[in-house]
All heavy atoms as an XYZ file, in Angstrom:
701
protein
N     -19.251      9.953      2.347
C     -17.989     10.064      1.636
C     -16.984      9.102      2.265
O     -16.839      9.058      3.478
C     -17.478     11.497      1.725
C     -16.148     11.714      1.054
S     -16.183     11.850     -0.729
C     -16.891     13.457     -0.941
N     -16.330      8.326      1.445
C     -15.295      7.395      1.894
C     -13.944      7.953      1.472
O     -13.746      8.304      0.311
C     -15.505      5.999      1.263
C     -16.822      5.388      1.743
C     -14.330      5.076      1.583
C     -17.195      4.098      1.032
N     -13.019      8.035      2.411
C     -11.646      8.466      2.140
C     -10.694      7.408      2.660
O     -10.760      7.040      3.831
C     -11.338      9.795      2.843
C     -12.005     10.959      2.162
O     -11.679     11.299      1.036
N     -12.948     11.563      2.849
N      -9.821      6.930      1.785
C      -8.837      5.921      2.170
C      -7.477      6.367      1.645
O      -7.342      6.664      0.459
C      -9.179      4.542      1.570
C     -10.561      4.080      2.032
C      -8.114      3.514      1.950
C     -11.094      2.886      1.273
N      -6.495      6.413      2.527
C      -5.131      6.726      2.114
C      -4.262      5.528      2.449
O      -4.257      5.050      3.579
C      -4.616      7.986      2.838
O      -5.475      9.081      2.500
C      -3.195      8.315      2.415
N      -3.534      5.051      1.438
C      -2.672      3.886      1.608
C      -1.239      4.265      1.245
O      -0.954      4.582      0.098
C      -3.147      2.737      0.710
C      -2.258      1.514      0.754
C      -2.220      0.878      2.127
O      -3.246      0.617      2.734
N      -1.029      0.640      2.631
N      -0.320      4.232      2.220
C       1.085      4.480      1.911
C       1.648      3.362      1.025
O       1.172      2.230      1.078
C       1.780      4.469      3.267
C       0.703      4.512      4.280
C      -0.536      3.996      3.642
N       2.649      3.699      0.218
C       3.323      2.681     -0.588
C       4.743      3.133     -0.899
O       5.084      4.300     -0.751
C       2.540      2.374     -1.874
C       2.552      3.478     -2.878
N       3.633      3.730     -3.696
C       1.618      4.409     -3.196
C       3.353      4.751     -4.485
N       2.148      5.193     -4.190
N       5.557      2.185     -1.315
C       6.936      2.459     -1.734
C       7.158      1.977     -3.157
O       8.246      1.550     -3.512
C       7.925      1.757     -0.795
C       7.887      2.337      0.596
O       7.856      3.552      0.763
N       7.875      1.480      1.599
N       6.130      2.035     -3.977
C       6.204      1.515     -5.336
C       6.684      2.585     -6.313
O       6.359      3.761     -6.160
C       4.826      1.026     -5.780
C       4.173     -0.059     -4.936
C       2.749     -0.311     -5.409
C       4.986     -1.332     -4.992
N       7.427      2.167     -7.349
C       7.756      3.114     -8.414
C       6.473      3.481     -9.165
O       5.468      2.753     -9.084
C       8.737      2.346     -9.294
C       8.556      0.910     -8.952
C       8.010      0.850     -7.559
N       6.469      4.593     -9.888
C       5.229      5.078    -10.535
C       4.491      4.046    -11.381
O       3.273      3.922    -11.282
C       5.711      6.255    -11.388
C       6.933      6.737    -10.682
C       7.579      5.516    -10.100
N       5.214      3.264    -12.193
C       4.526      2.301    -13.062
C       3.892      1.173    -12.257
O       2.804      0.702    -12.578
C       5.456      1.756    -14.161
C       6.722      1.092    -13.679
C       7.855      2.060    -13.315
O       7.774      3.264    -13.588
O       8.837      1.585    -12.729
N       4.542      0.749    -11.177
C       3.973     -0.300    -10.321
C       2.786      0.242     -9.530
O       1.794     -0.462     -9.323
C       5.037     -0.851     -9.375
N       2.861      1.491     -9.101
C       1.738      2.104     -8.383
C       0.526      2.218     -9.299
O      -0.608      1.970     -8.883
C       2.134      3.477     -7.849
N       0.767      2.562    -10.556
C      -0.337      2.677    -11.515
C      -0.969      1.302    -11.754
O      -2.192      1.184    -11.839
C       0.170      3.288    -12.819
C      -0.931      3.684    -13.773
C      -0.324      4.367    -15.001
N      -1.329      4.789    -15.924
C      -1.821      6.021    -15.999
N      -1.389      6.954    -15.186
N      -2.739      6.313    -16.891
N      -0.155      0.272    -11.854
C      -0.670     -1.088    -12.045
C      -1.483     -1.518    -10.824
O      -2.538     -2.152    -10.957
C       0.473     -2.053    -12.308
N      -1.005     -1.184     -9.629
C      -1.739     -1.517     -8.402
C      -3.079     -0.783     -8.369
O      -4.113     -1.363     -8.029
C      -0.898     -1.168     -7.173
N      -3.066      0.489     -8.738
C      -4.303      1.271     -8.767
C      -5.287      0.671     -9.760
O      -6.496      0.599     -9.495
C      -4.000      2.726     -9.134
N      -4.776      0.198    -10.887
C      -5.653     -0.407    -11.893
C      -6.294     -1.684    -11.357
O      -7.457     -1.961    -11.640
C      -4.866     -0.690    -13.179
C      -5.755     -1.090    -14.341
C      -6.695      0.019    -14.775
O      -6.261      1.123    -15.086
N      -7.992     -0.266    -14.801
N      -5.546     -2.452    -10.546
C      -6.113     -3.666     -9.939
C      -7.288     -3.308     -9.032
O      -8.323     -3.983     -9.043
C      -5.063     -4.403     -9.120
C      -4.038     -5.141     -9.933
C      -3.087     -5.906     -9.018
O      -3.523     -6.537     -8.055
N      -1.803     -5.846     -9.317
N      -7.115     -2.258     -8.232
C      -8.195     -1.820     -7.342
C      -9.394     -1.370     -8.177
O     -10.537     -1.738     -7.897
C      -7.714     -0.674     -6.417
C      -8.874     -0.122     -5.597
C      -6.610     -1.165     -5.496
N      -9.126     -0.596     -9.217
C     -10.200     -0.094    -10.073
C     -10.931     -1.233    -10.781
O     -12.158     -1.215    -10.889
C      -9.636      0.879    -11.103
N     -10.175     -2.214    -11.251
C     -10.795     -3.353    -11.935
C     -11.735     -4.103    -10.995
O     -12.829     -4.517    -11.394
C      -9.734     -4.305    -12.491
C      -8.953     -3.710    -13.660
O      -9.402     -2.694    -14.229
O      -7.890     -4.268    -13.993
N     -11.323     -4.267     -9.742
C     -12.171     -4.952     -8.764
C     -13.448     -4.143     -8.512
O     -14.550     -4.689     -8.499
C     -11.403     -5.184     -7.469
C     -12.218     -5.912     -6.400
C     -11.372     -6.219     -5.181
C     -12.147     -6.875     -4.081
N     -12.572     -8.221     -4.356
N     -13.294     -2.837     -8.331
C     -14.466     -1.983     -8.128
C     -15.382     -2.021     -9.342
O     -16.607     -2.092     -9.204
C     -14.029     -0.529     -7.892
C     -13.660     -0.137     -6.485
C     -13.139      1.293     -6.478
C     -14.843     -0.262     -5.554
N     -14.790     -1.949    -10.522
C     -15.575     -1.949    -11.753
C     -16.406     -3.221    -11.879
O     -17.580     -3.168    -12.260
C     -14.658     -1.784    -12.963
N     -15.791     -4.364    -11.538
C     -16.521     -5.639    -11.611
C     -17.647     -5.695    -10.586
O     -18.764     -6.090    -10.892
C     -15.564     -6.810    -11.372
C     -14.760     -7.238    -12.556
C     -14.070     -8.575    -12.306
N     -13.327     -8.629    -11.061
C     -12.067     -8.231    -10.905
N     -11.403     -7.723    -11.917
N     -11.467     -8.344     -9.744
N     -17.332     -5.316     -9.347
C     -18.307     -5.481     -8.269
C     -19.440     -4.453     -8.306
O     -20.550     -4.759     -7.892
C     -17.593     -5.438     -6.918
C     -16.707     -6.654     -6.712
C     -16.060     -6.697     -5.345
O     -16.291     -5.792     -4.525
O     -15.311     -7.663     -5.102
N     -19.143     -3.234     -8.769
C     -20.158     -2.178     -8.756
C     -20.561     -1.721    -10.153
O     -21.305     -0.758    -10.297
C     -19.662     -0.978     -7.933
C     -19.383     -1.238     -6.462
C     -18.781     -0.002     -5.806
C     -20.655     -1.649     -5.738
N     -20.041     -2.399    -11.182
C     -20.361     -2.059    -12.569
C     -20.035     -0.594    -12.873
O     -20.873      0.164    -13.350
C     -21.836     -2.370    -12.860
C     -22.141     -2.320    -14.344
O     -21.233     -2.628    -15.146
O     -23.274     -1.949    -14.701
N     -18.791     -0.204    -12.568
C     -18.352      1.176    -12.768
C     -17.543      1.318    -14.041
O     -16.898      0.379    -14.490
C     -17.466      1.624    -11.597
C     -18.045      1.548    -10.197
C     -16.975      1.907     -9.172
C     -19.226      2.480    -10.070
N     -17.541      2.512    -14.596
C     -16.622      2.827    -15.679
C     -15.435      3.567    -15.072
O     -15.582      4.309    -14.103
C     -17.309      3.693    -16.732
O     -17.707      4.923    -16.168
N     -14.240      3.335    -15.618
C     -13.012      3.927    -15.084
C     -12.230      4.588    -16.212
O     -12.199      4.068    -17.325
C     -12.129      2.856    -14.450
S     -12.915      1.941    -13.127
N     -11.558      5.710    -15.885
C     -10.758      6.400    -16.880
C      -9.621      7.156    -16.199
O      -9.843      7.860    -15.212
C     -11.629      7.380    -17.660
C     -10.887      8.141    -18.725
C     -11.802      9.071    -19.495
O     -13.013      9.087    -19.295
N     -11.229      9.849    -20.368
N      -8.404      6.992    -16.730
C      -7.249      7.713    -16.209
C      -7.227      9.128    -16.758
O      -7.480      9.345    -17.938
C      -5.951      7.014    -16.613
C      -5.646      5.804    -15.797
C      -5.877      4.506    -16.148
C      -5.056      5.771    -14.500
N      -5.466      3.668    -15.138
C      -4.951      4.418    -14.121
C      -4.603      6.748    -13.616
C      -4.420      4.026    -12.900
C      -4.068      6.359    -12.403
C      -3.974      5.017    -12.063
N      -6.891     10.077    -15.892
C      -6.620     11.459    -16.282
C      -5.327     11.840    -15.574
O      -5.350     12.235    -14.401
C      -7.759     12.393    -15.887
C      -9.038     12.126    -16.659
C     -10.181     13.026    -16.226
O     -10.172     13.592    -15.142
N     -11.166     13.158    -17.087
N      -4.197     11.631    -16.255
C      -2.905     11.842    -15.618
C      -2.687     10.792    -14.544
O      -2.792      9.598    -14.804
N      -2.423     11.230    -13.308
C      -2.222     10.309    -12.192
C      -3.486     10.112    -11.361
O      -3.425      9.654    -10.223
C      -1.093     10.815    -11.281
C       0.270     10.644    -11.918
O       0.415      9.764    -12.783
O       1.191     11.394    -11.554
N      -4.634     10.471    -11.930
C      -5.912     10.333    -11.241
C      -6.793      9.377    -12.031
O      -7.033      9.573    -13.218
C      -6.624     11.696    -11.078
C      -7.974     11.517    -10.402
C      -5.748     12.677    -10.309
N      -7.252      8.345    -11.354
C      -8.176      7.393    -11.956
C      -9.581      7.779    -11.501
O      -9.873      7.772    -10.305
C      -7.840      5.970    -11.511
C      -8.721      4.859    -12.064
C      -8.611      4.800    -13.582
C      -8.316      3.531    -11.468
N     -10.418      8.165    -12.442
C     -11.794      8.553    -12.124
C     -12.714      7.380    -12.446
O     -12.537      6.702    -13.457
C     -12.206      9.773    -12.936
C     -11.362     10.978    -12.626
C     -11.910     12.250    -13.258
N     -11.058     13.368    -12.928
C     -11.072     14.018    -11.772
N     -11.898     13.652    -10.825
N     -10.247     15.026    -11.551
N     -13.686      7.140    -11.557
C     -14.614      6.040    -11.779
C     -16.005      6.471    -11.346
O     -16.165      7.383    -10.538
C     -14.178      4.771    -11.033
C     -13.928      4.975     -9.568
C     -14.957      4.856     -8.651
C     -12.665      5.294     -9.095
C     -14.739      5.044     -7.300
C     -12.429      5.480     -7.748
C     -13.470      5.358     -6.848
N     -16.996      5.796    -11.897
C     -18.338      6.127    -11.470
C     -19.432      5.502    -12.309
O     -19.195      4.817    -13.296
N     -20.614      5.764    -11.846
C     -21.871      5.442    -12.502
C     -22.933      6.179    -11.698
O     -22.613      6.870    -10.725
C     -22.149      3.942    -12.533
C     -22.522      3.337    -11.183
C     -22.936      1.901    -11.349
C     -23.541      1.354    -10.076
N     -24.029      0.006    -10.246
N     -24.164      6.040    -12.060
C     -25.219      6.710    -11.313
C     -25.212      6.239     -9.860
O     -25.295      5.050     -9.587
C     -26.578      6.409    -11.951
O     -27.600      7.050    -11.231
N     -25.021      7.164     -8.926
C     -25.042      6.829     -7.508
C     -23.686      6.568     -6.876
O     -23.578      6.443     -5.663
N     -22.635      6.462     -7.706
C     -21.283      6.234     -7.188
C     -20.300      7.006     -8.062
O     -20.329      6.883     -9.277
C     -20.880      4.735     -7.247
C     -19.474      4.533     -6.703
C     -21.865      3.869     -6.506
N     -19.445      7.799     -7.427
C     -18.367      8.427     -8.185
C     -17.167      8.596     -7.276
O     -17.302      8.675     -6.058
C     -18.791      9.780     -8.760
C     -19.143     10.825     -7.732
C     -19.574     12.134     -8.368
O     -20.376     12.095     -9.314
O     -19.092     13.188     -7.907
N     -15.994      8.596     -7.882
C     -14.813      8.737     -7.055
C     -13.548      8.862     -7.853
O     -13.542      8.850     -9.084
N     -12.460      8.993     -7.103
C     -11.135      9.109     -7.694
C     -10.142      8.288     -6.885
O     -10.314      8.091     -5.691
C     -10.644     10.574     -7.698
O     -10.638     11.073     -6.358
C     -11.513     11.457     -8.581
N      -9.124      7.826     -7.570
C      -7.972      7.211     -6.925
C      -6.773      7.998     -7.440
O      -6.460      7.943     -8.620
C      -7.866      5.737     -7.286
C      -6.984      4.885     -6.368
C      -7.204      3.404     -6.635
C      -5.540      5.214     -6.420
N      -6.165      8.767     -6.555
C      -5.066      9.653     -6.919
C      -3.750      9.047     -6.458
O      -3.605      8.681     -5.296
C      -5.263     11.040     -6.268
O      -6.545     11.543     -6.641
C      -4.181     12.010     -6.701
N      -2.796      8.963     -7.388
C      -1.473      8.438     -7.067
C      -0.531      9.580     -6.744
O      -0.356     10.498     -7.540
C      -0.916      7.637     -8.245
C      -1.677      6.370     -8.597
C      -1.049      5.717     -9.819
C      -1.681      5.413     -7.423
N       0.065      9.523     -5.563
C       1.078     10.478     -5.144
C       2.392      9.719     -4.988
O       2.425      8.496     -5.125
C       0.646     11.138     -3.830
C      -0.733     11.809     -3.893
C      -1.197     12.214     -2.508
C      -0.705     13.013     -4.817
N       3.480     10.413     -4.699
C       4.788      9.765     -4.639
C       4.829      8.560     -3.700
O       5.335      7.518     -4.058
C       5.868     10.761     -4.229
C       6.225     11.704     -5.372
O       5.938     11.359     -6.537
O       6.777     12.776     -5.092
N       4.304      8.706     -2.495
C       4.396      7.614     -1.520
C       3.051      7.199     -0.946
O       2.995      6.598      0.122
C       5.353      8.004     -0.378
C       6.773      8.098     -0.869
O       7.258      7.196     -1.532
N       7.440      9.205     -0.575
N       1.983      7.551     -1.636
C       0.672      7.130     -1.154
C      -0.343      7.154     -2.285
O      -0.167      7.829     -3.289
C       0.194      7.994      0.005
C      -0.132      9.424     -0.343
C      -0.591     10.218      0.876
O      -0.441      9.805      2.000
N      -1.165     11.380      0.634
N      -1.385      6.374     -2.077
C      -2.537      6.362     -2.974
C      -3.718      6.826     -2.144
O      -3.907      6.384     -1.003
C      -2.776      4.962     -3.515
N      -4.500      7.734     -2.697
C      -5.648      8.264     -1.956
C      -6.911      8.023     -2.769
O      -7.010      8.433     -3.921
C      -5.485      9.758     -1.689
C      -6.645     10.340     -0.958
N      -6.854     10.116      0.394
C      -7.681     11.091     -1.385
C      -7.974     10.731      0.750
N      -8.488     11.323     -0.308
N      -7.861      7.330     -2.161
C      -9.137      7.075     -2.814
C     -10.235      7.843     -2.105
O     -10.291      7.881     -0.882
C      -9.484      5.590     -2.817
C     -10.810      5.320     -3.512
S     -11.149      3.584     -3.737
C     -10.059      3.205     -5.085
N     -11.091      8.437     -2.911
C     -12.251      9.157     -2.399
C     -13.465      8.640     -3.169
O     -13.451      8.609     -4.396
C     -12.050     10.654     -2.629
C     -12.992     11.521     -1.860
C     -12.538     12.974     -1.934
O     -12.272     13.489     -3.005
N     -12.452     13.610     -0.786
N     -14.474      8.209     -2.436
C     -15.685      7.667     -3.059
C     -16.890      8.409     -2.498
O     -17.080      8.489     -1.281
C     -15.852      6.157     -2.773
C     -14.611      5.380     -3.198
C     -17.102      5.618     -3.478
C     -14.621      3.924     -2.764
N     -17.700      8.938     -3.395
C     -18.934      9.612     -3.012
C     -20.089      8.689     -3.396
O     -20.229      8.305     -4.552
C     -19.052     10.951     -3.750
C     -20.247     11.756     -3.359
C     -20.235     13.087     -4.097
C     -21.470     13.880     -3.782
N     -21.502     15.141     -4.555
N     -20.865      8.306     -2.396
C     -21.978      7.382     -2.611
C     -23.303      8.115     -2.573
O     -23.525      8.958     -1.705
C     -21.977      6.296     -1.530
C     -20.730      5.434     -1.448
C     -20.778      4.547     -0.218
C     -20.563      4.598     -2.702
N     -24.171      7.773     -3.500
C     -25.517      8.310     -3.489
C     -26.357      7.614     -2.430
O     -25.899      6.711     -1.728
N     -27.592      8.028     -2.329
C     -28.495      7.530     -1.298
C     -28.608      6.006     -1.279
O     -28.502      5.385     -0.226
C     -29.885      8.157     -1.476
C     -30.868      7.693     -0.452
C     -30.801      8.155      0.849
C     -31.853      6.779     -0.783
C     -31.708      7.722      1.804
C     -32.764      6.340      0.173
C     -32.688      6.815      1.461
N     -28.787      5.395     -2.433
C     -28.992      3.943     -2.486
C     -27.769      3.153     -2.045
O     -27.887      2.075     -1.465
C     -29.403      3.507     -3.888
C     -30.782      4.002     -4.345
C     -31.039      3.593     -5.784
C     -31.867      3.462     -3.430
N     -26.573      3.677     -2.304
C     -25.350      2.972     -1.928
C     -24.856      3.359     -0.538
O     -23.982      2.704      0.018
C     -24.240      3.243     -2.952
C     -24.476      2.545     -4.257
C     -25.083      3.212     -5.315
C     -24.111      1.226     -4.438
C     -25.313      2.575     -6.524
C     -24.337      0.571     -5.631
C     -24.941      1.266     -6.671
O     -25.176      0.624     -7.856
N     -25.393      4.415      0.021
C     -24.942      4.909      1.316
C     -25.007      3.864      2.416
O     -24.132      3.800      3.286
N     -26.020      3.023      2.387
C     -26.166      1.985      3.414
C     -25.036      0.959      3.354
O     -24.753      0.281      4.341
C     -27.509      1.277      3.260
N     -24.393      0.850      2.195
C     -23.323     -0.126      2.018
C     -21.940      0.474      2.241
O     -20.929     -0.194      2.035
C     -23.395     -0.735      0.618
C     -24.698     -1.417      0.341
C     -25.657     -0.824     -0.466
C     -24.987     -2.642      0.917
C     -26.866     -1.441     -0.704
C     -26.194     -3.276      0.683
C     -27.140     -2.673     -0.134
N     -21.872      1.737      2.665
C     -20.586      2.429      2.818
C     -19.578      1.669      3.684
O     -18.425      1.513      3.274
C     -20.799      3.844      3.350
N     -19.958      1.167      4.863
C     -18.961      0.455      5.677
C     -18.397     -0.783      4.973
O     -17.192     -1.036      5.030
C     -19.730      0.066      6.945
C     -20.839      1.066      7.023
C     -21.224      1.341      5.599
N     -19.239     -1.540      4.304
C     -18.774     -2.745      3.609
C     -17.888     -2.376      2.423
O     -16.846     -3.008      2.195
C     -19.958     -3.575      3.135
N     -18.278     -1.351      1.683
C     -17.476     -0.903      0.544
C     -16.123     -0.400      1.027
O     -15.081     -0.751      0.479
C     -18.229      0.179     -0.263
C     -19.456     -0.433     -0.949
C     -17.306      0.832     -1.289
C     -20.403      0.573     -1.570
N     -16.126      0.424      2.070
C     -14.868      0.957      2.596
C     -13.945     -0.166      3.058
O     -12.750     -0.160      2.773
C     -15.124      1.931      3.743
C     -13.830      2.512      4.298
C     -14.074      3.677      5.230
O     -15.192      4.117      5.439
N     -13.001      4.191      5.794
N     -14.488     -1.143      3.748
C     -13.693     -2.259      4.242
C     -13.055     -3.042      3.098
O     -11.859     -3.340      3.123
C     -14.572     -3.173      5.090
O     -13.847     -4.293      5.505
N     -13.839     -3.372      2.075
C     -13.331     -4.142      0.937
C     -12.273     -3.374      0.167
O     -11.241     -3.923     -0.219
C     -14.474     -4.520     -0.012
C     -15.324     -5.652      0.480
C     -16.336     -6.026     -0.564
C     -17.144     -7.223     -0.120
N     -18.034     -7.702     -1.174
N     -12.528     -2.082     -0.066
C     -11.588     -1.273     -0.832
C     -10.286     -1.083     -0.053
O      -9.196     -1.205     -0.607
C     -12.210      0.090     -1.217
C     -11.171      1.009     -1.825
C     -13.370     -0.118     -2.184
N     -10.385     -0.807      1.238
C      -9.190     -0.619      2.056
C      -8.347     -1.895      2.080
O      -7.115     -1.844      1.976
C      -9.570     -0.205      3.482
N      -8.996     -3.047      2.186
C      -8.281     -4.321      2.187
C      -7.570     -4.549      0.854
O      -6.398     -4.944      0.814
C      -9.248     -5.469      2.464
C      -8.578     -6.825      2.479
C      -9.570     -7.964      2.690
O     -10.697     -7.725      3.163
O      -9.192     -9.103      2.377
N      -8.265     -4.287     -0.246
C      -7.662     -4.473     -1.576
C      -6.483     -3.516     -1.762
O      -5.439     -3.905     -2.286
C      -8.718     -4.251     -2.663
C      -8.201     -4.440     -4.066
C      -7.784     -5.872     -4.335
C      -7.394     -6.081     -5.789
N      -6.871     -7.414     -6.034
N      -6.638     -2.272     -1.318
C      -5.545     -1.311     -1.450
C      -4.330     -1.747     -0.636
O      -3.201     -1.628     -1.089
C      -6.008      0.094     -1.069
C      -6.911      0.706     -2.129
S      -7.470      2.367     -1.750
C      -5.937      3.297     -1.864
N      -4.571     -2.257      0.573
C      -3.467     -2.759      1.397
C      -2.729     -3.887      0.690
O      -1.498     -3.935      0.661
C      -4.003     -3.272      2.743
C      -3.710     -2.381      3.913
C      -4.033     -3.018      5.244
N      -5.274     -3.765      5.328
C      -6.478     -3.217      5.527
N      -6.614     -1.921      5.648
N      -7.549     -3.975      5.587
N      -3.483     -4.791      0.089
C      -2.878     -5.947     -0.573
C      -2.046     -5.553     -1.790
O      -0.978     -6.118     -2.016
C      -3.956     -6.945     -1.013
C      -4.536     -7.731      0.132
C      -5.577     -8.696     -0.365
C      -6.186     -9.496      0.768
N      -7.249    -10.399      0.310
N      -2.522     -4.604     -2.586
C      -1.810     -4.288     -3.824
C      -0.734     -3.217     -3.659
O       0.243     -3.214     -4.395
C      -2.773     -3.909     -4.979
C      -3.715     -5.048     -5.288
C      -3.519     -2.634     -4.697
N      -0.908     -2.321     -2.693
C       0.077     -1.242     -2.526
C       1.121     -1.552     -1.475
O       2.210     -0.986     -1.498
C      -0.615      0.075     -2.159
C      -1.272      0.749     -3.322
C      -2.645      0.717     -3.470
C      -0.522      1.404     -4.284
C      -3.257      1.338     -4.543
C      -1.123      2.021     -5.359
C      -2.501      1.983     -5.498
N       0.825     -2.414     -0.523
C       1.783     -2.727      0.538
C       1.816     -4.233      0.783
O       1.499     -4.709      1.858
C       1.395     -1.985      1.825
N       2.192     -4.989     -0.257
C       2.217     -6.451     -0.082
C       3.242     -6.846      0.978
O       4.271     -6.209      1.121
C       2.607     -6.975     -1.460
C       3.260     -5.835     -2.151
C       2.686     -4.589     -1.559
N       2.905     -7.870      1.708
C       3.774     -8.324      2.802
C       4.859     -9.248      2.338
O       4.807     -9.841      1.323
C       2.919     -9.003      3.869
C       1.943     -8.023      4.476
C       0.894     -8.712      5.338
O       1.001     -9.915      5.591
O      -0.014     -8.016      5.764
């Protein structure tokens, strides 16, 4: 299980746009389907499922990897955390 929490100071619409950027990158790289349910972006396919939840001052991503993707967990976590940092807390 991968858990990433990224603080942000974005207004709700900008936070949603940032979350969509992260989801789009994941969707391209892992061939995932994504769908918003309120302030929760759900994504997945066989072997990968997760959520990106938008809160007032943070975004929290949780990714559950199946057996085949488990070996790639450190690389996936690193890439996702970097992308979240870039879109939610730009310098």
